TORGU-129663 format. One record per residue: residue in one letter; x, y, z of N, C-alpha, C in turn. Coordinates in steps of 0.1 Angstrom, whole numbers, plus 5000, padded with zeros to 4 digits. Example, Ala and Ser with C-alpha at 12.3 -4.5 7.8 and 13.67 -1.06 7.14 Angstrom:
BEGIN
a513249435078512349555078513249675078/s512849785071513749895071512950005079/
This chain:
BEGIN
m500849885000500050005000500950125000/m500750214990501550334989500850444997/r501650525004501150635012501950765008/a501250855001501950984998502351055010/f503451125009503951195021503251335021/d502051335027501251455028500451455041/d499651565042498951585055497951475057/a497351415047496351305049497051185055/t498251155050498951045056499351075070/r499851195073500251225086499051215096/r497851255092496651245100496351095102/n496351015092496050875093496950805102/i498250825101499250765110499050815124/a498850935126498650995140497350925146/e496350905138495150835143495450695147/a496250625138496550485141497350475154/c498350575156499050575169498250605181/a497250695179496350735190495450625194/s495150535184494250425187494950305194/f496250305193497050205199497250225214/a496850125221497050135236498350065240/r499350145244500650085249500449995261/l501349905262501349825274501749915286/p501149895298501549975309503049955313/e503650065318505050055322505149965334/a506349895334506549805346506549885359/a506149815369506049875382507449915387/d508449835384509849865388510749855376/p510849955368511749945356513149985359/s513550005371514850055375515949955371/a515649825369516649735366517149755352/l516449825343516849845330517149995327/k518150025319518450165316517450215305/r516950335307515950385297516650435284/a516050405273516550455260515350485251/a515550555240514550585231515050575217/v514250535208514550545193513450615186/v513750655173512850735165512450655153/l511150645150510650605137510350735131/a511250795123511150925117510550905103/l509350955101508650945088508951055079/t509351025067509751125057509351085043/e509751165034509451125020510451025015/s509950925007510750825001511750874991/n512650794987513650844977513050884964/d512050814960511450854947510250944948/g509950984961508851074963507451014962/a507350884960506050824957505450764970/d506150754981505650694993506250765005/t505650735016506250775029507250675033/a508250715039509350625044509750655058/f510550565064511150595077512650585076/l513350645085514850655084515450545092/l516350465085517150355092518550385090/t519350365100520850395099521650265101/k522850275096523850175098524850245108/r525050175119525850235130527350235126/a528050335130529450355127530250235132/s531350195125532150085129533050125141/s533150245144534050295155533250295169/l531950265169531250265182531650145190/r531550165204531950065213530949945213/s529649965211528649855212527849855199/h527449735195526649715183527149795171/r528449795169529049865158528649795145/g528349875135528049825121526649765120/q525849775130524549715130523449815124/w522349765119521249845115520549895127/a520050015127519450065139518550185135/l517550205143516750335143517550435150/p517450565146518150665154517750665168/g518650685178518250685192519450655201/g519150645214520150615223519650625238/r520550625247520150625261519550755265/c518650755274518050875280518950935290/d519251065289519951135299519151145312/a519851175323519151195336518151305335/g516951275340515851365340515151385326/e515551315316515051325303513951225300/t512851265294511751175290512251105277/p511550995274511850925261511651015249/v510651095249510451175237511551285236/e511951335247513051435247514351365242/a514551245247515751175243515751145228/a514551095223514451065209514751185200/l514151295203514351415195515851465196/r516451455208517851495209518751405201/e518551275202519351175195519151195179/l517951225175517751245161518551365156/e518651465164519451585160520951555160/e521351485171522751455172523251355161/e522451265157522851165147522751205133/l521651285130521351315116521151465114/a521351545124521251695123519851735119/l518851645124517451675120516751715133/k516451845134515851905146514351925144/l513651855152512151855151511551905164/p510451985163509752025175508951915181/a508451935193507751835201506451805194/n505851895186504551865180504751785167/a505951745164506151645153505951505158/v505851485171505651345176504151305173/l504051185167502751125164502251025174/g503150965181502750865191503950785196/l503650695205504650605211504250455209/l505150365207504850225207505250165220/d505150025221505449955233506949965237/d507249975249508649965254509149825251/y510349815247510949685244512249665253/p512149555261513349525269514449445262/t515649495262516649425254517549335263/r518149245257519049155264520249225270/s520649335264521749415269521449515280/g520149505285519849585297519149715295/y518549735283517849865281516349845279/l515649945282514249945280513950055269/i513650015257513650115246512250155243/t512050285243510750345239510750395225/p509950335216509950385202509050515200/v509550615194508750745193508550765178/v507350775174506950795160506850945157/v507650995147507651145145507451165130/w506951285127506751325113507851425109/a508751385101509951475097509651545084/a508851655085508451725073509551775064/e510651825071511751885064513051795067/s513251695057514351605059515451615048/a515351715040516251725029517651755034/a517751815046519051855050519751755060/i519351635059519951535068521451525066/v522151535077523651515077524051415087/p524351295083524751195093526051235101/n526051215114527251235122528151115120/p529351135114530251025111530750945123/d530651015135531050945147530050835152/e528850855147527750755151527150685140/v527050745128526350685117527150665105/a527250545100527950515087527150555075/s525850535076524950565064523550575069/v522650645062521250655065520450625053/h519350555055518550495044517050525047/r516350555036514850575036514250445032/i513450385041512750265039511250285036/d510750265024509350285021508450205030/l507350265034506450185043505850075035/a505750085022505249965014506149845016/t507449875018508449765020508149675032/i507749745043507549665055506149605056/e505249635046503949585046503849465036/r504949425030504949305022504749175031/d504149075025503948955033505248885037/d506248905029507548835032508548925038/a508149045043509049135049509649085062/f508949005070509348955083509248805083/d510148745090509848605094510348575108/f510148455113510448415126511148285126/t512148275135512948155135513248115150/a513747995152514047945165515547935167/i516047955180517447935183517447845196/p518447765197518547675209518647745222/e519147875222519447945235518148005241/s517047995234515848065239514547995234/t513448005242512147945238511348055230/r511848175230511148285223511548285208/r510648335200510848345185511748465182/v512748435173513548545168512948605156/i512748735156512148805144513248855135/r513048845122513948905112513248985102/f513749095099513249185088514149165076/h513549125065514349105052514349235045/h515549295043515749415035516949415026/q516749425013517749425003518749315005/m518249195006519149075008519849065021/r519449145031520049145044519049115054/l519449065066518549035077518849135088/i517749205092517849295103517049235115/h517649235127517149155138516549255149/a515949195159515549275171516749325178/p516549445185515249515187514749585175/t515649625166515149715155514049645147/a514149515143513149445136511849445143/a511949415156510649405164509949545165/l510649655166510049785167509349815153/i510049795142509549815129508249725127/y508349605131507249515129506049565137/q506149615149505049665156504449785149/f505349875144504849985137503949945125/r504449845118503649785106502349745111/e502249675122501049625128500049735132/v500649835138499849955142499250025130/l499950035119499450095107498250015102/a498249885104497249795099496049785109/g496149855121495149845131495149725139/r496249655140496349525148497149555160/p496649525172497349555185498349445188/t499349425180500349315181501449355191/r501749265200502749295210504149235206/i505249285211506549245206507449205217/t507049225230507949195241508449055242/d507648965235508048825235508948785223/l509348875215510148855204511648865208/e512348765203513748745208514748815199/q515948845204517048895197518048775194/p518848785184519848685181520948695192/v521648585194522548585205523648685204/f524048725192525148825190524748965196/a523448985197522949115202522649115217/w522949005224522648995238523649085247/k524749125241525749195249525649345246/
């Protein structure tokens, strides 16, 4: 399904996010470090669809170097997930957005490496001036929403180390795993009006540290 990058699409996605009831926050989330990522919606490369921004992490980073990721990072002290998401988007891609660009939040996802990630959906109306920070981002890519809505976009597999299903996003002959794949998958489901949960979706063992 193609979605033009226009006000009608923004309204439709904002309504889908508003209709989605997030899981309640854990009573004691202190065991996990808070983090936030951004599903930044923008115009696709060919201008025919709405897309989201996906990055390849710089090879010089200490953790998860070279992996596919949504822009984001750890919340600073006293910072809300929305504030952290917008700050990280500016730091990584020089994309400064106001608070009213936020369309909604998806479920928090607990990672094996000790983080509780809050996905923040934003509308990036002005994204022509994206400048990746080379210290954090090796490359940035626009992924059409039609891509994640294909029947074969995601699959699930098993690993001997866990009873939970490992989710994989197939993109340009590559496999992208959780947490990134899980967050994108839930966004796909929210767009379709399905209240699908992702906290039971597993990461591959290489992402556990």
